[in-house]
C-alpha positions as CSV (number, residue, x, y, z in Angstrom):
1,M,82.6,33.4,5.0
2,G,82.4,34.9,8.5
3,L,84.2,37.9,9.9
4,V,87.6,37.3,11.4
5,T,87.6,38.1,15.2
6,G,88.7,41.7,15.8
7,T,88.2,43.0,12.3
8,R,85.3,44.2,10.1
9,Y,86.8,42.6,7.0
10,R,85.7,39.2,5.6
11,Y,88.6,38.5,3.2
12,M,91.8,39.7,1.6
13,R,93.8,38.3,-1.3
14,H,97.5,39.0,-1.6
15,R,100.0,38.5,-4.4
16,I,103.6,37.7,-3.5
17,D,105.8,40.1,-5.6
18,S,109.2,39.1,-4.3
19,L,110.5,36.9,-1.5
20,D,114.1,37.1,-0.3
21,V,114.4,34.3,2.3
22,E,118.2,34.9,2.8
23,N,117.7,38.6,3.7
24,C,114.3,38.1,5.4
25,R,112.4,40.4,3.0
26,C,109.1,40.1,1.3
27,K,107.1,42.3,-1.0
28,Y,103.4,41.6,-1.5
29,T,100.4,43.4,-2.8
30,L,96.8,43.4,-1.5
31,I,94.9,42.9,-4.8
32,E,91.4,41.9,-3.6
33,G,89.2,42.2,-0.6
34,D,86.5,44.2,1.1
35,M,89.2,46.5,2.7
36,L,89.7,48.0,-0.8
37,T,87.4,50.8,-1.5
38,E,86.7,53.5,-4.1
39,K,89.6,55.3,-2.4
40,I,92.1,52.4,-2.4
41,E,92.6,50.3,-5.5
42,Y,95.5,48.2,-4.1
43,V,98.2,48.3,-1.4
44,V,101.9,47.3,-1.8
45,N,103.6,46.2,1.4
46,E,107.3,45.6,1.9
47,V,108.4,43.7,5.1
48,E,111.9,43.3,6.3
49,F,113.2,41.5,9.5
50,E,116.5,42.6,10.9
51,K,118.4,41.3,14.0
52,A,118.0,43.4,17.1
53,L,121.1,44.2,19.2
54,E,119.4,42.9,22.3
55,G,118.2,39.7,20.7
56,G,115.1,38.9,18.7
57,C,114.4,41.0,15.6
58,V,112.9,44.3,14.4
59,C,110.2,44.2,11.7
60,K,110.1,47.1,9.3
61,V,107.0,47.5,7.2
62,R,106.5,50.0,4.4
63,S,103.0,50.4,2.7
64,E,102.1,52.2,-0.4
65,F,98.4,52.9,-1.0
66,H,97.4,53.3,-4.6
67,S,94.2,54.9,-5.9
68,G,92.7,55.1,-9.3
69,Q,91.3,58.4,-8.5
70,D,92.7,61.8,-7.4
71,V,91.9,61.3,-3.7
72,E,93.8,61.7,-0.5
73,I,93.9,59.2,2.3
74,N,93.9,61.0,5.6
75,E,96.2,60.3,8.6
76,E,93.4,58.6,10.6
77,E,92.9,56.0,7.9
78,I,96.6,55.4,7.6
79,R,96.9,55.0,11.4
80,A,94.0,52.6,11.5
81,G,95.6,50.5,8.8
82,K,98.9,50.5,10.5
83,E,97.3,49.4,13.8
84,R,95.5,46.5,12.0
85,A,98.8,45.4,10.4
86,I,100.7,45.5,13.8
87,G,97.9,43.5,15.3
88,M,98.3,40.8,12.6
89,Y,102.1,40.6,13.2
90,R,101.5,40.3,17.0
91,V,99.2,37.3,16.4
92,V,101.8,35.7,14.1
93,E,104.5,36.4,16.7
94,A,102.5,34.8,19.5
95,F,101.8,31.7,17.3
96,L,105.5,31.3,16.5
97,F,106.5,31.6,20.1
98,E,104.0,29.0,21.1
99,N,104.9,26.7,18.2
100,P,108.6,27.0,17.5
101,G,108.6,23.9,15.3
102,A,106.3,25.7,12.8
103,Y,109.2,27.6,11.3
104,D,112.0,25.0,11.2
C-alpha cells in the first residue's frame, strides 16, 4: 500500500456510527490507521452540512480525540489534523463539482 499524495499516512479505517441523510449529518470514528499513535487511540468526527444563505452549503465538523493515557494533544497537532481534514473535504468538493452525476 503506497502513500496517498499529499499525506504521510498509508491507511485509515473508519466506522460509521450514525448517518442522517435527511438532515445531512454523519458521525464516524477513526478506529485504525497509522495516524493513530500512542497519544491518540481513536478519533470521533461529526459532520453536518447546512444550506448557506448565499447558495451552496456550510460544512461543520467536530472532532474528539481520545487517548488511553493521560496525555495532552497540543494546538499544533490539532491544527495540523484540521488542515488535513479540510484538504480532504476540498478534494471531495472538487470531485463532486466535476462529476455532478456522482451524487444523484
